C-alpha positions in Angstrom: -278.6 -99.8 11.7 -275.6 -97.5 11.4 -276.0 -96.5 15.0 -276.4 -100.0 16.2 -273.2 -101.0 14.3 -271.4 -98.1 15.9 -272.5 -99.1 19.4 -271.7 -102.8 18.8 -268.1 -102.1 17.5 -267.4 -99.6 20.2 -268.6 -102.0 22.9 -266.5 -104.9 21.6 -263.5 -102.6 21.5 -264.1 -101.5 25.1 -264.5 -105.1 26.4 -261.4 -106.3 24.6 -259.2 -103.5 25.8 -260.6 -103.8 29.4 -259.8 -107.6 29.3 -256.2 -106.9 28.2 -255.5 -104.4 30.9 -252.9 -105.7 33.5 -254.8 -104.5 36.6 -253.5 -105.2 40.0 -254.4 -108.6 41.6 -256.5 -106.9 44.3 -258.5 -104.9 41.7 -259.1 -108.0 39.6 -260.2 -109.9 42.7 -263.0 -107.5 43.6 -264.4 -107.6 40.1 -264.5 -111.3 39.6 -267.9 -111.6 41.3 -269.5 -108.8 39.2 -273.1 -109.4 38.2 -273.5 -110.2 34.4 -276.2 -107.5 34.3 -273.3 -104.9 34.5 -272.8 -105.4 30.8 -276.2 -103.9 30.1 -275.3 -100.8 32.1 -272.1 -100.5 30.2 -274.0 -100.9 26.9 -276.3 -98.1 28.0 -273.4 -95.7 28.8 -271.6 -96.5 25.5 -274.9 -95.9 23.6 -275.2 -92.5 25.3 -271.6 -91.6 24.4 -272.1 -92.7 20.8 -275.3 -90.6 20.5 -273.3 -87.6 21.8 -270.6 -88.1 19.3 -273.0 -88.6 16.4 -274.9 -85.4 17.3 -271.6 -83.4 17.1 -270.4 -85.1 13.9 -273.6 -84.6 12.0 -273.7 -80.8 12.8 -270.0 -79.8 12.7 -268.7 -77.9 9.6 -265.1 -78.7 10.3 -263.1 -80.7 7.8 -263.2 -84.5 8.4 -259.4 -84.7 8.9 -259.5 -82.0 11.6 -262.4 -83.6 13.4 -260.7 -87.0 13.2 -257.9 -85.6 15.4 -259.6 -83.1 17.6 -262.9 -84.9 18.5 -261.4 -88.1 19.9 -258.8 -86.2 21.9 -261.3 -83.7 23.3 -263.7 -86.4 24.4 -260.9 -88.6 25.9 -259.7 -85.6 28.0 -263.2 -84.7 29.2 -264.7 -88.1 29.7 -261.8 -90.1 30.9 -258.8 -88.0 31.9 -260.8 -85.5 34.0 -262.7 -88.3 35.9 -259.6 -90.3 36.8 -257.5 -87.4 38.0 -260.2 -86.8 40.6 -260.1 -90.5 41.5 -256.4 -90.0 42.1 -257.1 -87.0 44.3 -259.5 -89.0 46.5 -257.4 -92.2 46.3 -257.5 -92.6 50.1 -261.1 -93.7 49.7 -260.2 -96.4 47.2 -257.6 -98.4 49.0 -257.8 -101.3 46.6 -256.8 -99.1 43.7 -253.1 -98.4 42.8 -252.0 -95.5 40.7 -251.4 -98.0 37.9 -255.0 -99.2 38.1 -256.3 -95.7 37.8 -254.2 -95.0 34.7 -255.3 -98.3 33.2 -259.0 -97.4 33.9 -258.3 -94.1 32.2 -257.0 -95.9 29.1 -259.9 -98.5 29.1 -262.6 -95.9 29.4 -260.8 -93.7 26.9 -261.3 -96.5 24.4 -264.9 -95.5 23.9 -264.4 -92.0 22.5 -261.2 -93.0 20.7 -263.0 -95.7 18.8 -266.5 -94.2 18.5 -265.4 -90.8 17.2 -263.5 -92.0 14.1 -266.2 -94.6 13.4 -268.9 -91.9 13.6 -267.1 -89.8 11.1 -267.0 -92.7 8.7 -270.6 -93.7 9.2 -272.4 -90.4 9.8 -270.4 -87.6 8.2 -272.6 -85.9 5.6 -271.0 -85.9 2.2 -272.8 -82.7 1.1 -271.5 -80.6 4.1 -269.5 -77.5 3.3 -266.1 -77.4 5.0 -265.1 -74.0 3.8 -265.6 -71.4 6.6 -266.7 -68.0 5.6 -265.5 -64.6 6.9 -268.4 -64.3 9.4 -267.4 -67.6 11.0 -263.7 -66.7 11.2 -264.5 -63.3 12.7 -266.7 -65.0 15.3 -264.1 -67.6 16.2 -261.4 -64.9 16.3 -263.5 -62.9 18.8 -263.9 -66.0 20.9 -260.2 -66.9 21.1 -258.5 -63.6 21.6 -255.8 -64.3 24.2 -257.0 -61.8 26.9 -260.7 -62.8 26.4 -259.8 -66.5 26.6 -257.9 -66.1 29.9 -260.9 -64.3 31.4 -263.3 -66.9 30.2 -261.2 -69.8 31.6 -260.7 -68.0 34.9 -264.4 -67.4 35.2 -265.1 -71.1 34.3 -262.7 -72.2 37.1 -264.2 -70.0 39.7 -267.8 -70.9 38.9 -266.9 -74.6 38.8 -265.6 -74.4 42.3 -268.9 -72.9 43.5 -271.0 -75.5 41.7 -268.7 -78.3 42.9 -269.1 -77.5 46.6 -272.8 -76.4 46.4 -274.0 -79.6 44.7 -271.4 -81.7 46.5 -273.0 -80.7 49.8 -276.7 -80.2 49.0 -277.0 -83.3 46.8 -274.3 -85.8 47.5 -273.4 -85.0 51.1 -277.1 -85.5 52.1 -276.5 -89.3 51.7 -275.2 -90.6 55.1 -273.5 -93.6 53.5 -271.6 -91.3 51.3 -270.4 -89.2 54.3 -269.3 -92.4 56.0 -267.5 -93.7 52.9 -265.3 -90.6 52.6 -264.8 -89.6 56.3 -265.5 -92.7 58.3 -268.4 -91.0 60.1 -272.0 -90.0 59.3 -272.0 -86.7 61.0 -272.9 -83.6 59.0 -271.2 -80.3 60.0 -273.3 -78.2 57.6 -272.3 -76.4 54.4 -270.1 -73.8 56.0 -268.7 -76.3 58.5 -267.8 -78.6 55.6 -265.9 -75.8 53.8 -264.0 -75.0 57.0 -263.2 -78.7 57.5 -261.8 -78.8 53.9 -259.8 -75.6 54.5 -258.3 -77.1 57.6 -257.8 -80.7 56.6 -257.4 -80.6 52.8 -256.9 -77.0 51.6 -255.5 -78.1 48.3 -259.0 -79.2 47.2 -259.9 -75.6 46.4 -257.1 -74.9 43.8 -257.4 -78.4 42.6 -261.1 -78.0 41.7 -260.4 -74.5 40.3 -257.8 -76.2 38.0 -260.3 -78.9 37.0 -262.8 -76.2 36.1 -260.3 -74.4 34.0 -259.4 -77.7 32.3 -263.0 -78.5 31.6 -263.4 -75.1 30.0 -260.2 -75.5 28.0 -260.9 -79.0 26.8 -264.4 -78.0 25.3 -262.9 -75.1 23.5 -263.1 -77.0 20.2 -266.9 -77.2 20.6 -267.1 -73.5 21.4 -265.1 -72.8 18.2 -266.9 -75.4 16.1 -270.3 -74.0 17.0 -269.4 -70.4 17.6 -272.2 -69.2 15.4 -274.7 -71.9 16.4 -275.4 -71.2 20.1 -278.3 -73.7 20.4 -276.2 -76.5 19.0 -273.3 -75.5 21.3 -275.6 -75.7 24.3 -277.0 -79.1 23.4 -273.5 -80.4 22.7 -272.2 -79.2 26.0 -275.1 -80.7 27.9 -274.6 -84.1 26.1 -270.8 -84.1 26.7 -270.9 -83.1 30.3 -273.8 -85.5 31.1 -271.7 -88.3 29.6 -269.2 -87.5 32.4 -272.0 -88.4 34.8 -273.7 -91.3 33.1 -270.9 -93.8 33.8 -272.0 -93.7 37.4 -275.0 -95.8 36.7 -272.7 -98.8 36.2 -272.6 -101.0 39.4 -269.0 -101.5 40.6 -267.1 -102.9 43.5 -265.6 -99.5 44.4 -268.8 -97.7 45.4 -271.7 -99.1 47.5 -274.9 -98.6 45.5 -276.2 -95.7 47.8 -272.9 -93.9 47.3 -272.9 -94.4 43.6 -276.4 -93.1 43.1 -275.7 -90.2 45.4 -272.8 -89.3 43.2 -274.9 -89.8 40.1 -277.5 -87.3 41.2 -274.8 -84.9 42.2 -272.9 -85.2 39.0 -275.8 -85.2 36.6 -277.3 -82.1 38.2 -274.1 -80.1 38.7 -272.6 -80.9 35.3 -275.8 -79.9 33.6 -275.7 -76.5 35.4 -272.0 -76.2 34.6 -272.7 -76.9 30.9 -275.2 -74.0 30.8 -272.6 -71.8 32.5 -269.9 -72.7 30.0 -272.3 -72.1 27.2 -273.1 -68.6 28.6 -269.4 -67.8 28.9 -268.5 -69.0 25.4 -271.7 -68.0 23.5 -274.1 -65.6 25.2 -271.3 -63.5 26.9 -269.6 -63.2 23.6 -272.8 -62.2 21.8 -273.6 -59.6 24.4 -270.2 -58.0 24.1 -270.5 -57.8 20.4 -273.9 -56.2 20.6 -272.7 -53.8 23.2 -269.7 -52.7 21.1 -272.0 -52.3 18.0 -274.5 -50.2 20.0 
């Protein structure tokens, strides 16, 4: 009943905020004929996000006040901000969207974590949880967040994200002919290497941009890495849930993507972000553990 209440209140907040957004006339026009069943897809994605938040809240040992600030901000940045900066980057494919529309979508989508996280802390926070963190935890977190070590981890995250982005972008998403036509205006496929060469020639900024996004993803989930620095299994599950939530919104039918393009992106994002979650987990948890064991040996 608590979870249903959480989903209900978060969904109401999302629909109210979305209705109040002053979107452009063109964007409003393409959404007027939306199928009412879209509400069910929205409800499903909000439920998934709420489940993710509750999972983290019930297992975190952080103080409630700290979680109340950090958790909504982290989830807003990962789930809303990161998605919409990529929408801006590929704005040429969404001619109906203005920069203002994209920013308003960011705010509307950000309503979900900004509302659900505080409500989850009120509804699901265990009263018997110990918020005092012992010396072992502090030593573990200190090892994770040493300045030089952190820079290496973030750089590694950015590099691997670029590889994952282009590999899954081609071998999953780019295999959909409608998706190729949507972004390029033609259905021809130049192959993986040919696609990289085309990007290097026509849009070279995509490489540093995606590296930057990978670094930001790694930076924004640092609170999870610190929160569960001595709980590697919980950290892995949390990262899988958070990064899959980035993808799950693509199940919602919308006027911007044809269905075939939307599902192509969904398969790409769900698979690539799951792999990326495991990579980030290894960088922040397993890599750290191996270094500690090596130094002790």
